[in-house]
PDB file of N, CA, C and O in Angstrom:
ATOM      1  N   MET A   1      13.447  -6.616  -7.302  1.00  0.00           N
ATOM      2  CA  MET A   1      12.425  -6.127  -6.351  1.00  0.00           C
ATOM      3  C   MET A   1      13.227  -5.721  -5.426  1.00  0.00           C
ATOM      4  O   MET A   1      12.378  -5.029  -4.864  1.00  0.00           O
ATOM      5  N   ALA A   2      14.355  -5.535  -4.657  1.00  0.00           N
ATOM      6  CA  ALA A   2      14.679  -4.670  -4.201  1.00  0.00           C
ATOM      7  C   ALA A   2      14.976  -3.385  -4.764  1.00  0.00           C
ATOM      8  O   ALA A   2      14.747  -2.420  -4.035  1.00  0.00           O
ATOM      9  N   GLU A   3      15.516  -3.137  -6.100  1.00  0.00           N
ATOM     10  CA  GLU A   3      15.748  -2.238  -6.444  1.00  0.00           C
ATOM     11  C   GLU A   3      14.997  -1.421  -7.035  1.00  0.00           C
ATOM     12  O   GLU A   3      15.328  -0.354  -7.552  1.00  0.00           O
ATOM     13  N   ILE A   4      13.569  -2.077  -6.955  1.00  0.00           N
ATOM     14  CA  ILE A   4      12.498  -1.495  -8.080  1.00  0.00           C
ATOM     15  C   ILE A   4      11.960  -0.242  -7.012  1.00  0.00           C
ATOM     16  O   ILE A   4      11.594   0.904  -7.271  1.00  0.00           O
ATOM     17  N   LYS A   5      12.125  -1.279  -5.153  1.00  0.00           N
ATOM     18  CA  LYS A   5      11.197  -0.543  -4.523  1.00  0.00           C
ATOM     19  C   LYS A   5      12.333   0.616  -4.051  1.00  0.00           C
ATOM     20  O   LYS A   5      11.739   1.554  -3.520  1.00  0.00           O
ATOM     21  N   ARG A   6      13.361   0.761  -4.079  1.00  0.00           N
ATOM     22  CA  ARG A   6      14.578   1.868  -3.988  1.00  0.00           C
ATOM     23  C   ARG A   6      13.670   3.087  -4.830  1.00  0.00           C
ATOM     24  O   ARG A   6      13.043   4.090  -4.491  1.00  0.00           O
ATOM     25  N   ARG A   7      13.965   2.434  -6.041  1.00  0.00           N
ATOM     26  CA  ARG A   7      13.929   3.641  -7.116  1.00  0.00           C
ATOM     27  C   ARG A   7      12.484   4.351  -6.644  1.00  0.00           C
ATOM     28  O   ARG A   7      12.477   5.577  -6.535  1.00  0.00           O
ATOM     29  N   TYR A   8      11.331   3.637  -6.378  1.00  0.00           N
ATOM     30  CA  TYR A   8      10.381   4.058  -6.243  1.00  0.00           C
ATOM     31  C   TYR A   8      10.279   5.107  -5.015  1.00  0.00           C
ATOM     32  O   TYR A   8       9.426   5.985  -4.889  1.00  0.00           O
ATOM     33  N   GLY A   9      11.095   4.880  -4.346  1.00  0.00           N
ATOM     34  CA  GLY A   9      10.553   5.699  -2.806  1.00  0.00           C
ATOM     35  C   GLY A   9       9.784   4.592  -1.912  1.00  0.00           C
ATOM     36  O   GLY A   9       8.849   4.979  -1.211  1.00  0.00           O
ATOM     37  N   VAL A  10      10.065   3.543  -1.914  1.00  0.00           N
ATOM     38  CA  VAL A  10       9.330   2.645  -0.761  1.00  0.00           C
ATOM     39  C   VAL A  10      10.319   2.435   0.540  1.00  0.00           C
ATOM     40  O   VAL A  10      11.477   2.021   0.607  1.00  0.00           O
ATOM     41  N   PRO A  11       9.476   2.849   1.455  1.00  0.00           N
ATOM     42  CA  PRO A  11      10.203   2.811   2.723  1.00  0.00           C
ATOM     43  C   PRO A  11      10.268   0.924   2.932  1.00  0.00           C
ATOM     44  O   PRO A  11       9.331   0.161   2.695  1.00  0.00           O
ATOM     45  N   PRO A  12      11.603   0.551   3.414  1.00  0.00           N
ATOM     46  CA  PRO A  12      12.113  -0.606   3.609  1.00  0.00           C
ATOM     47  C   PRO A  12      10.813  -1.291   4.899  1.00  0.00           C
ATOM     48  O   PRO A  12      10.438  -2.449   4.716  1.00  0.00           O
ATOM     49  N   ALA A  13      10.345  -0.658   5.873  1.00  0.00           N
ATOM     50  CA  ALA A  13       9.439  -0.651   6.749  1.00  0.00           C
ATOM     51  C   ALA A  13       8.345  -1.329   6.117  1.00  0.00           C
ATOM     52  O   ALA A  13       7.891  -2.404   6.508  1.00  0.00           O
ATOM     53  N   LEU A  14       7.831  -0.513   4.887  1.00  0.00           N
ATOM     54  CA  LEU A  14       6.515  -0.754   4.408  1.00  0.00           C
ATOM     55  C   LEU A  14       6.402  -1.873   3.094  1.00  0.00           C
ATOM     56  O   LEU A  14       5.356  -2.146   2.504  1.00  0.00           O
ATOM     57  N   ALA A  15       7.834  -2.471   2.786  1.00  0.00           N
ATOM     58  CA  ALA A  15       7.951  -3.236   1.871  1.00  0.00           C
ATOM     59  C   ALA A  15       7.119  -4.195   1.435  1.00  0.00           C
ATOM     60  O   ALA A  15       6.918  -4.891   2.431  1.00  0.00           O
ATOM     61  N   SER A  16       6.402  -4.725   0.359  1.00  0.00           N
ATOM     62  CA  SER A  16       5.946  -6.046   0.575  1.00  0.00           C
ATOM     63  C   SER A  16       6.043  -6.608  -0.883  1.00  0.00           C
ATOM     64  O   SER A  16       6.985  -6.216  -1.572  1.00  0.00           O
ATOM     65  N   CYS A  17       5.239  -7.400  -1.351  1.00  0.00           N
ATOM     66  CA  CYS A  17       5.399  -8.301  -1.998  1.00  0.00           C
ATOM     67  C   CYS A  17       5.414  -8.178  -3.642  1.00  0.00           C
ATOM     68  O   CYS A  17       6.146  -8.818  -4.397  1.00  0.00           O
ATOM     69  N   HIS A  18       4.113  -6.887  -4.123  1.00  0.00           N
ATOM     70  CA  HIS A  18       4.162  -6.648  -4.936  1.00  0.00           C
ATOM     71  C   HIS A  18       4.297  -4.838  -5.604  1.00  0.00           C
ATOM     72  O   HIS A  18       3.699  -4.005  -4.922  1.00  0.00           O
ATOM     73  N   THR A  19       4.866  -4.442  -6.557  1.00  0.00           N
ATOM     74  CA  THR A  19       5.254  -2.484  -6.237  1.00  0.00           C
ATOM     75  C   THR A  19       4.652  -2.848  -7.574  1.00  0.00           C
ATOM     76  O   THR A  19       4.702  -3.754  -8.405  1.00  0.00           O
ATOM     77  N   GLY A  20       4.053  -1.674  -7.361  1.00  0.00           N
ATOM     78  CA  GLY A  20       3.130  -0.854  -8.896  1.00  0.00           C
ATOM     79  C   GLY A  20       3.084   0.731  -9.289  1.00  0.00           C
ATOM     80  O   GLY A  20       3.802   1.424  -8.568  1.00  0.00           O
ATOM     81  N   VAL A  21       2.638   1.159  -9.919  1.00  0.00           N
ATOM     82  CA  VAL A  21       2.813   2.452 -10.301  1.00  0.00           C
ATOM     83  C   VAL A  21       1.778   2.881 -10.681  1.00  0.00           C
ATOM     84  O   VAL A  21       1.262   2.002 -11.372  1.00  0.00           O
ATOM     85  N   VAL A  22       1.136   3.769 -10.631  1.00  0.00           N
ATOM     86  CA  VAL A  22      -0.553   4.401 -10.896  1.00  0.00           C
ATOM     87  C   VAL A  22      -0.829   5.448 -11.369  1.00  0.00           C
ATOM     88  O   VAL A  22      -1.712   5.820 -10.597  1.00  0.00           O
ATOM     89  N   ASP A  23      -0.706   6.282 -12.156  1.00  0.00           N
ATOM     90  CA  ASP A  23      -0.768   8.277 -12.281  1.00  0.00           C
ATOM     91  C   ASP A  23       0.339   8.451 -11.264  1.00  0.00           C
ATOM     92  O   ASP A  23       0.305   9.447 -10.541  1.00  0.00           O
ATOM     93  N   GLY A  24       1.271   7.610 -11.150  1.00  0.00           N
ATOM     94  CA  GLY A  24       2.656   8.628 -10.444  1.00  0.00           C
ATOM     95  C   GLY A  24       2.526   8.227  -9.124  1.00  0.00           C
ATOM     96  O   GLY A  24       3.300   8.525  -8.214  1.00  0.00           O
ATOM     97  N   TYR A  25       1.244   7.350  -9.019  1.00  0.00           N
ATOM     98  CA  TYR A  25       1.404   7.361  -7.381  1.00  0.00           C
ATOM     99  C   TYR A  25       2.008   5.579  -6.984  1.00  0.00           C
ATOM    100  O   TYR A  25       1.213   4.736  -7.398  1.00  0.00           O
ATOM    101  N   VAL A  26       3.046   5.095  -6.389  1.00  0.00           N
ATOM    102  CA  VAL A  26       3.287   4.170  -5.945  1.00  0.00           C
ATOM    103  C   VAL A  26       2.532   2.930  -5.056  1.00  0.00           C
ATOM    104  O   VAL A  26       2.203   2.968  -3.870  1.00  0.00           O
ATOM    105  N   VAL A  27       2.409   2.097  -5.785  1.00  0.00           N
ATOM    106  CA  VAL A  27       1.087   1.251  -5.039  1.00  0.00           C
ATOM    107  C   VAL A  27       1.884  -0.084  -4.237  1.00  0.00           C
ATOM    108  O   VAL A  27       2.104  -1.089  -4.914  1.00  0.00           O
ATOM    109  N   GLU A  28       2.250  -0.059  -2.968  1.00  0.00           N
ATOM    110  CA  GLU A  28       2.875  -1.442  -2.444  1.00  0.00           C
ATOM    111  C   GLU A  28       2.162  -2.715  -1.817  1.00  0.00           C
ATOM    112  O   GLU A  28       1.516  -2.416  -0.812  1.00  0.00           O
ATOM    113  N   GLY A  29       2.134  -3.532  -2.023  1.00  0.00           N
ATOM    114  CA  GLY A  29       1.542  -4.619  -1.044  1.00  0.00           C
ATOM    115  C   GLY A  29       0.319  -4.807  -1.775  1.00  0.00           C
ATOM    116  O   GLY A  29       0.410  -4.517  -2.968  1.00  0.00           O
ATOM    117  N   HIS A  30      -0.915  -5.258  -1.337  1.00  0.00           N
ATOM    118  CA  HIS A  30      -2.116  -5.480  -1.325  1.00  0.00           C
ATOM    119  C   HIS A  30      -3.174  -4.722  -0.922  1.00  0.00           C
ATOM    120  O   HIS A  30      -3.803  -4.922   0.117  1.00  0.00           O
ATOM    121  N   VAL A  31      -3.407  -3.783  -1.782  1.00  0.00           N
ATOM    122  CA  VAL A  31      -4.093  -2.190  -1.212  1.00  0.00           C
ATOM    123  C   VAL A  31      -5.061  -1.946  -1.973  1.00  0.00           C
ATOM    124  O   VAL A  31      -4.788  -1.434  -3.059  1.00  0.00           O
ATOM    125  N   PRO A  32      -6.746  -2.285  -1.583  1.00  0.00           N
ATOM    126  CA  PRO A  32      -7.705  -2.219  -2.309  1.00  0.00           C
ATOM    127  C   PRO A  32      -7.677  -1.323  -2.959  1.00  0.00           C
ATOM    128  O   PRO A  32      -6.959  -0.346  -2.749  1.00  0.00           O
ATOM    129  N   ALA A  33      -8.528  -1.467  -3.986  1.00  0.00           N
ATOM    130  CA  ALA A  33      -9.128  -0.880  -5.269  1.00  0.00           C
ATOM    131  C   ALA A  33      -9.789   0.394  -4.383  1.00  0.00           C
ATOM    132  O   ALA A  33      -9.627   1.528  -4.835  1.00  0.00           O
ATOM    133  N   GLU A  34     -10.408   0.244  -3.335  1.00  0.00           N
ATOM    134  CA  GLU A  34     -11.336   1.607  -3.637  1.00  0.00           C
ATOM    135  C   GLU A  34     -10.501   2.320  -3.004  1.00  0.00           C
ATOM    136  O   GLU A  34     -10.702   3.520  -3.189  1.00  0.00           O
ATOM    137  N   ASP A  35      -9.170   1.955  -1.958  1.00  0.00           N
ATOM    138  CA  ASP A  35      -8.235   3.237  -1.119  1.00  0.00           C
ATOM    139  C   ASP A  35      -6.986   3.748  -2.676  1.00  0.00           C
ATOM    140  O   ASP A  35      -6.329   4.788  -2.732  1.00  0.00           O
ATOM    141  N   ILE A  36      -7.020   2.603  -3.751  1.00  0.00           N
ATOM    142  CA  ILE A  36      -6.301   3.611  -5.016  1.00  0.00           C
ATOM    143  C   ILE A  36      -7.382   4.544  -5.456  1.00  0.00           C
ATOM    144  O   ILE A  36      -7.259   5.655  -5.970  1.00  0.00           O
ATOM    145  N   GLU A  37      -8.408   3.914  -5.173  1.00  0.00           N
ATOM    146  CA  GLU A  37      -9.536   4.951  -6.368  1.00  0.00           C
ATOM    147  C   GLU A  37      -9.882   6.452  -5.087  1.00  0.00           C
ATOM    148  O   GLU A  37     -10.518   7.449  -5.430  1.00  0.00           O
ATOM    149  N   ARG A  38      -9.573   6.351  -4.337  1.00  0.00           N
ATOM    150  CA  ARG A  38      -9.776   7.230  -3.123  1.00  0.00           C
ATOM    151  C   ARG A  38      -8.494   7.997  -2.884  1.00  0.00           C
ATOM    152  O   ARG A  38      -8.586   9.145  -2.448  1.00  0.00           O
ATOM    153  N   LEU A  39      -7.121   7.385  -3.168  1.00  0.00           N
ATOM    154  CA  LEU A  39      -5.508   8.754  -3.920  1.00  0.00           C
ATOM    155  C   LEU A  39      -6.078   9.108  -5.272  1.00  0.00           C
ATOM    156  O   LEU A  39      -6.260  10.279  -5.607  1.00  0.00           O
ATOM    157  N   LEU A  40      -6.315   8.229  -5.926  1.00  0.00           N
ATOM    158  CA  LEU A  40      -6.860   9.130  -7.602  1.00  0.00           C
ATOM    159  C   LEU A  40      -8.162  10.307  -7.173  1.00  0.00           C
ATOM    160  O   LEU A  40      -7.625  11.413  -7.126  1.00  0.00           O
ATOM    161  N   ALA A  41      -8.875  10.360  -7.021  1.00  0.00           N
ATOM    162  CA  ALA A  41      -9.833  11.171  -6.343  1.00  0.00           C
ATOM    163  C   ALA A  41      -9.601  12.772  -5.635  1.00  0.00           C
ATOM    164  O   ALA A  41     -10.136  13.856  -5.867  1.00  0.00           O
ATOM    165  N   GLU A  42      -8.259  12.217  -4.418  1.00  0.00           N
ATOM    166  CA  GLU A  42      -8.053  13.481  -3.381  1.00  0.00           C
ATOM    167  C   GLU A  42      -6.606  13.533  -3.885  1.00  0.00           C
ATOM    168  O   GLU A  42      -6.024  14.274  -3.092  1.00  0.00           O
ATOM    169  N   ARG A  43      -5.907  13.190  -4.637  1.00  0.00           N
ATOM    170  CA  ARG A  43      -4.218  13.768  -5.133  1.00  0.00           C
ATOM    171  C   ARG A  43      -3.589  14.060  -3.973  1.00  0.00           C
ATOM    172  O   ARG A  43      -2.854  15.047  -3.955  1.00  0.00           O
ATOM    173  N   PRO A  44      -3.755  13.264  -2.795  1.00  0.00           N
ATOM    174  CA  PRO A  44      -2.559  13.890  -1.126  1.00  0.00           C
ATOM    175  C   PRO A  44      -1.542  14.018  -2.083  1.00  0.00           C
ATOM    176  O   PRO A  44      -1.468  13.530  -3.211  1.00  0.00           O
ATOM    177  N   PRO A  45      -0.605  14.900  -1.337  1.00  0.00           N
ATOM    178  CA  PRO A  45       0.873  15.024  -1.435  1.00  0.00           C
ATOM    179  C   PRO A  45       2.032  14.149  -0.720  1.00  0.00           C
ATOM    180  O   PRO A  45       3.024  14.416  -0.041  1.00  0.00           O
ATOM    181  N   VAL A  46       1.478  13.083  -1.161  1.00  0.00           N
ATOM    182  CA  VAL A  46       2.463  11.656  -0.897  1.00  0.00           C
ATOM    183  C   VAL A  46       2.842  11.143  -1.979  1.00  0.00           C
ATOM    184  O   VAL A  46       2.525  11.618  -3.069  1.00  0.00           O
ATOM    185  N   ARG A  47       3.628  10.022  -1.824  1.00  0.00           N
ATOM    186  CA  ARG A  47       4.382   9.325  -2.888  1.00  0.00           C
ATOM    187  C   ARG A  47       3.753   8.012  -3.155  1.00  0.00           C
ATOM    188  O   ARG A  47       4.176   7.451  -4.165  1.00  0.00           O
ATOM    189  N   GLY A  48       2.546   7.197  -2.263  1.00  0.00           N
ATOM    190  CA  GLY A  48       1.833   6.156  -2.719  1.00  0.00           C
ATOM    191  C   GLY A  48       1.715   5.544  -1.511  1.00  0.00           C
ATOM    192  O   GLY A  48       2.295   5.980  -0.517  1.00  0.00           O
ATOM    193  N   LEU A  49       0.950   4.477  -1.491  1.00  0.00           N
ATOM    194  CA  LEU A  49      -0.172   3.941  -0.599  1.00  0.00           C
ATOM    195  C   LEU A  49       0.776   2.329  -0.167  1.00  0.00           C
ATOM    196  O   LEU A  49       1.363   1.721  -1.063  1.00  0.00           O
ATOM    197  N   ALA A  50       0.784   1.961   0.897  1.00  0.00           N
ATOM    198  CA  ALA A  50       1.108   0.453   1.025  1.00  0.00           C
ATOM    199  C   ALA A  50       0.610  -0.048   2.071  1.00  0.00           C
ATOM    200  O   ALA A  50       0.197   0.515   3.085  1.00  0.00           O
ATOM    201  N   VAL A  51       0.680  -1.692   1.660  1.00  0.00           N
ATOM    202  CA  VAL A  51       0.344  -2.778   3.018  1.00  0.00           C
ATOM    203  C   VAL A  51       1.760  -3.481   2.841  1.00  0.00           C
ATOM    204  O   VAL A  51       2.346  -3.899   1.842  1.00  0.00           O
ATOM    205  N   PRO A  52       2.176  -3.441   4.569  1.00  0.00           N
ATOM    206  CA  PRO A  52       3.399  -4.165   4.430  1.00  0.00           C
ATOM    207  C   PRO A  52       2.100  -5.745   4.496  1.00  0.00           C
ATOM    208  O   PRO A  52       0.892  -5.826   4.720  1.00  0.00           O
ATOM    209  N   GLY A  53       2.976  -6.557   4.231  1.00  0.00           N
ATOM    210  CA  GLY A  53       3.331  -7.978   4.442  1.00  0.00           C
ATOM    211  C   GLY A  53       1.977  -8.706   3.501  1.00  0.00           C
ATOM    212  O   GLY A  53       1.700  -8.268   2.385  1.00  0.00           O
ATOM    213  N   MET A  54       1.396  -9.586   3.985  1.00  0.00           N
ATOM    214  CA  MET A  54       0.371 -10.165   3.251  1.00  0.00           C
ATOM    215  C   MET A  54      -1.011 -10.369   4.322  1.00  0.00           C
ATOM    216  O   MET A  54      -1.448 -11.440   4.744  1.00  0.00           O
ATOM    217  N   PRO A  55      -1.545  -8.943   4.608  1.00  0.00           N
ATOM    218  CA  PRO A  55      -2.535  -9.892   5.407  1.00  0.00           C
ATOM    219  C   PRO A  55      -3.859 -10.354   5.165  1.00  0.00           C
ATOM    220  O   PRO A  55      -4.742  -9.859   4.465  1.00  0.00           O
ATOM    221  N   ILE A  56      -3.848 -11.528   5.956  1.00  0.00           N
ATOM    222  CA  ILE A  56      -5.112 -12.540   5.766  1.00  0.00           C
ATOM    223  C   ILE A  56      -6.180 -11.422   5.469  1.00  0.00           C
ATOM    224  O   ILE A  56      -6.116 -10.384   6.128  1.00  0.00           O
ATOM    225  N   GLY A  57      -7.345 -11.605   4.332  1.00  0.00           N
ATOM    226  CA  GLY A  57      -8.257 -10.920   4.225  1.00  0.00           C
ATOM    227  C   GLY A  57      -7.855  -9.509   3.391  1.00  0.00           C
ATOM    228  O   GLY A  57      -8.657  -8.586   3.532  1.00  0.00           O
ATOM    229  N   SER A  58      -6.780  -9.284   2.607  1.00  0.00           N
ATOM    230  CA  SER A  58      -6.190  -7.975   1.772  1.00  0.00           C
ATOM    231  C   SER A  58      -6.899  -9.062   0.491  1.00  0.00           C
ATOM    232  O   SER A  58      -7.092 -10.274   0.395  1.00  0.00           O
ATOM    233  N   PRO A  59      -7.097  -8.054  -0.232  1.00  0.00           N
ATOM    234  CA  PRO A  59      -7.355  -7.909  -1.650  1.00  0.00           C
ATOM    235  C   PRO A  59      -6.213  -9.209  -2.377  1.00  0.00           C
ATOM    236  O   PRO A  59      -5.072  -9.069  -2.816  1.00  0.00           O
ATOM    237  N   GLY A  60      -7.031 -10.379  -2.276  1.00  0.00           N
ATOM    238  CA  GLY A  60      -5.724 -11.620  -3.023  1.00  0.00           C
ATOM    239  C   GLY A  60      -5.393 -12.726  -1.844  1.00  0.00           C
ATOM    240  O   GLY A  60      -5.186 -13.937  -1.923  1.00  0.00           O
ATOM    241  N   MET A  61      -5.424 -11.900  -0.813  1.00  0.00           N
ATOM    242  CA  MET A  61      -5.364 -12.715   0.348  1.00  0.00           C
ATOM    243  C   MET A  61      -6.185 -13.605   1.472  1.00  0.00           C
ATOM    244  O   MET A  61      -6.128 -13.928   2.659  1.00  0.00           O
ATOM    245  N   GLU A  62      -7.080 -13.799   0.143  1.00  0.00           N
ATOM    246  CA  GLU A  62      -8.630 -13.734   0.927  1.00  0.00           C
ATOM    247  C   GLU A  62      -8.390 -15.362   1.151  1.00  0.00           C
ATOM    248  O   GLU A  62      -7.999 -15.989   0.167  1.00  0.00           O
ATOM    249  N   ILE A  63      -8.640 -16.193   2.596  1.00  0.00           N
ATOM    250  CA  ILE A  63      -8.726 -17.632   2.669  1.00  0.00           C
ATOM    251  C   ILE A  63      -9.670 -18.426   3.421  1.00  0.00           C
ATOM    252  O   ILE A  63      -9.945 -18.464   4.620  1.00  0.00           O
ATOM    253  N   ALA A  64     -10.233 -19.253   2.083  1.00  0.00           N
ATOM    254  CA  ALA A  64     -11.898 -19.810   2.859  1.00  0.00           C
ATOM    255  C   ALA A  64     -11.465 -20.622   4.459  1.00  0.00           C
ATOM    256  O   ALA A  64     -10.635 -21.407   4.918  1.00  0.00           O
ATOM    257  N   GLY A  65     -12.891 -19.654   4.960  1.00  0.00           N
ATOM    258  CA  GLY A  65     -12.887 -20.321   6.538  1.00  0.00           C
ATOM    259  C   GLY A  65     -11.484 -19.376   7.360  1.00  0.00           C
ATOM    260  O   GLY A  65     -11.610 -19.420   8.584  1.00  0.00           O
ATOM    261  N   ILE A  66     -10.820 -18.950   7.112  1.00  0.00           N
ATOM    262  CA  ILE A  66     -10.740 -17.898   7.916  1.00  0.00           C
ATOM    263  C   ILE A  66     -10.755 -16.540   8.275  1.00  0.00           C
ATOM    264  O   ILE A  66     -10.687 -15.599   7.484  1.00  0.00           O
ATOM    265  N   ALA A  67     -10.839 -16.482   9.381  1.00  0.00           N
ATOM    266  CA  ALA A  67     -11.593 -14.411   8.998  1.00  0.00           C
ATOM    267  C   ALA A  67      -9.912 -13.795   8.456  1.00  0.00           C
ATOM    268  O   ALA A  67      -8.734 -14.154   8.430  1.00  0.00           O
ATOM    269  N   PRO A  68     -10.634 -12.855   8.151  1.00  0.00           N
ATOM    270  CA  PRO A  68      -9.666 -11.362   8.017  1.00  0.00           C
ATOM    271  C   PRO A  68      -9.121 -10.926   8.999  1.00  0.00           C
ATOM    272  O   PRO A  68      -9.769 -10.933  10.046  1.00  0.00           O
ATOM    273  N   VAL A  69      -7.932 -10.468   8.998  1.00  0.00           N
ATOM    274  CA  VAL A  69      -6.649  -9.750  10.287  1.00  0.00           C
ATOM    275  C   VAL A  69      -6.993  -8.275   9.492  1.00  0.00           C
ATOM    276  O   VAL A  69      -6.948  -7.961   8.303  1.00  0.00           O
ATOM    277  N   PRO A  70      -7.493  -7.248  11.190  1.00  0.00           N
ATOM    278  CA  PRO A  70      -7.728  -5.895  10.462  1.00  0.00           C
ATOM    279  C   PRO A  70      -6.335  -5.734  10.608  1.00  0.00           C
ATOM    280  O   PRO A  70      -5.564  -6.152  11.472  1.00  0.00           O
ATOM    281  N   TYR A  71      -6.073  -4.712   9.103  1.00  0.00           N
ATOM    282  CA  TYR A  71      -4.943  -4.319   8.575  1.00  0.00           C
ATOM    283  C   TYR A  71      -5.040  -2.587   8.585  1.00  0.00           C
ATOM    284  O   TYR A  71      -6.186  -2.152   8.697  1.00  0.00           O
ATOM    285  N   ASP A  72      -3.991  -1.627   8.482  1.00  0.00           N
ATOM    286  CA  ASP A  72      -3.841  -0.328   7.748  1.00  0.00           C
ATOM    287  C   ASP A  72      -3.347  -0.434   6.441  1.00  0.00           C
ATOM    288  O   ASP A  72      -2.703  -1.332   5.899  1.00  0.00           O
ATOM    289  N   VAL A  73      -3.713   0.513   6.081  1.00  0.00           N
ATOM    290  CA  VAL A  73      -3.460   0.826   4.502  1.00  0.00           C
ATOM    291  C   VAL A  73      -2.595   2.170   4.883  1.00  0.00           C
ATOM    292  O   VAL A  73      -3.017   3.109   5.558  1.00  0.00           O
ATOM    293  N   ILE A  74      -1.227   2.043   4.269  1.00  0.00           N
ATOM    294  CA  ILE A  74      -0.215   3.504   4.771  1.00  0.00           C
ATOM    295  C   ILE A  74      -0.107   3.994   3.863  1.00  0.00           C
ATOM    296  O   ILE A  74      -0.051   3.373   2.801  1.00  0.00           O
ATOM    297  N   ALA A  75      -0.021   5.611   3.964  1.00  0.00           N
ATOM    298  CA  ALA A  75       0.817   6.835   2.864  1.00  0.00           C
ATOM    299  C   ALA A  75       1.653   7.343   3.452  1.00  0.00           C
ATOM    300  O   ALA A  75       1.638   7.908   4.545  1.00  0.00           O
ATOM    301  N   PHE A  76       2.516   7.143   2.666  1.00  0.00           N
ATOM    302  CA  PHE A  76       4.120   7.424   2.275  1.00  0.00           C
ATOM    303  C   PHE A  76       4.623   8.683   1.479  1.00  0.00           C
ATOM    304  O   PHE A  76       4.470   8.572   0.263  1.00  0.00           O
ATOM    305  N   ASP A  77       5.097   9.663   1.838  1.00  0.00           N
ATOM    306  CA  ASP A  77       5.657  10.553   1.185  1.00  0.00           C
ATOM    307  C   ASP A  77       7.462  10.468   1.112  1.00  0.00           C
ATOM    308  O   ASP A  77       8.207   9.775   1.806  1.00  0.00           O
ATOM    309  N   GLU A  78       7.791  11.377   0.081  1.00  0.00           N
ATOM    310  CA  GLU A  78       9.292  11.230   0.129  1.00  0.00           C
ATOM    311  C   GLU A  78      10.145  11.468   0.876  1.00  0.00           C
ATOM    312  O   GLU A  78      11.251  10.953   0.709  1.00  0.00           O
ATOM    313  N   GLY A  79       9.898  12.302   1.908  1.00  0.00           N
ATOM    314  CA  GLY A  79      10.732  11.909   3.263  1.00  0.00           C
ATOM    315  C   GLY A  79      10.303  10.952   4.087  1.00  0.00           C
ATOM    316  O   GLY A  79      10.643  11.136   5.256  1.00  0.00           O
ATOM    317  N   GLY A  80       9.636   9.939   3.869  1.00  0.00           N
ATOM    318  CA  GLY A  80       9.912   8.572   4.526  1.00  0.00           C
ATOM    319  C   GLY A  80       8.816   9.242   5.687  1.00  0.00           C
ATOM    320  O   GLY A  80       9.178   9.132   6.859  1.00  0.00           O
ATOM    321  N   ASN A  81       7.790   9.777   5.482  1.00  0.00           N
ATOM    322  CA  ASN A  81       6.752  10.406   6.523  1.00  0.00           C
ATOM    323  C   ASN A  81       5.137   9.404   6.263  1.00  0.00           C
ATOM    324  O   ASN A  81       4.245   9.456   5.415  1.00  0.00           O
ATOM    325  N   THR A  82       5.328   8.754   7.185  1.00  0.00           N
ATOM    326  CA  THR A  82       3.693   7.787   6.740  1.00  0.00           C
ATOM    327  C   THR A  82       1.951   8.468   7.733  1.00  0.00           C
ATOM    328  O   THR A  82       1.478   9.354   8.444  1.00  0.00           O
ATOM    329  N   TYR A  83       1.811   7.790   7.351  1.00  0.00           N
ATOM    330  CA  TYR A  83       0.240   8.518   8.343  1.00  0.00           C
ATOM    331  C   TYR A  83      -0.813   6.942   7.564  1.00  0.00           C
ATOM    332  O   TYR A  83      -0.839   6.466   6.429  1.00  0.00           O
ATOM    333  N   VAL A  84      -1.391   6.651   8.599  1.00  0.00           N
ATOM    334  CA  VAL A  84      -2.571   5.315   8.622  1.00  0.00           C
ATOM    335  C   VAL A  84      -3.761   6.502   7.760  1.00  0.00           C
ATOM    336  O   VAL A  84      -4.399   7.450   8.218  1.00  0.00           O
ATOM    337  N   PHE A  85      -3.689   5.978   6.480  1.00  0.00           N
ATOM    338  CA  PHE A  85      -4.683   6.325   5.190  1.00  0.00           C
ATOM    339  C   PHE A  85      -5.860   5.794   5.441  1.00  0.00           C
ATOM    340  O   PHE A  85      -6.611   6.556   6.049  1.00  0.00           O
ATOM    341  N   ALA A  86      -6.534   4.154   5.040  1.00  0.00           N
ATOM    342  CA  ALA A  86      -7.418   3.540   5.929  1.00  0.00           C
ATOM    343  C   ALA A  86      -6.870   2.261   6.737  1.00  0.00           C
ATOM    344  O   ALA A  86      -5.845   1.599   6.903  1.00  0.00           O
ATOM    345  N   GLN A  87      -8.368   2.353   7.179  1.00  0.00           N
ATOM    346  CA  GLN A  87      -7.913   0.759   7.919  1.00  0.00           C
ATOM    347  C   GLN A  87      -8.776  -0.501   7.704  1.00  0.00           C
ATOM    348  O   GLN A  87      -9.979  -0.437   7.450  1.00  0.00           O
ATOM    349  N   ARG A  88      -8.416  -1.098   7.765  1.00  0.00           N
ATOM    350  CA  ARG A  88      -9.570  -2.550   7.056  1.00  0.00           C
ATOM    351  C   ARG A  88     -10.033  -3.573   7.895  1.00  0.00           C
ATOM    352  O   ARG A  88     -10.748  -4.467   7.442  1.00  0.00           O
TER     353      ARG A  88
END
């Protein structure tokens, strides 16, 4: 997986368990579908979106009886610059 993340330009600090490519954008980790839809609609000049780690409550990480934790969806570009794309 490290080679795939390197190939697609995922900054090490944003790495998570899954890496995908959607219409040319990298999607790293448990990014909510609505954020991917917004990314594709707005087409910002970024390399992709990432949710570092595996925050409880993110898609696929819901745990019955445990409250979700707040987390950020981070946009990143080719130069490694980042900004908060969405707060969850």
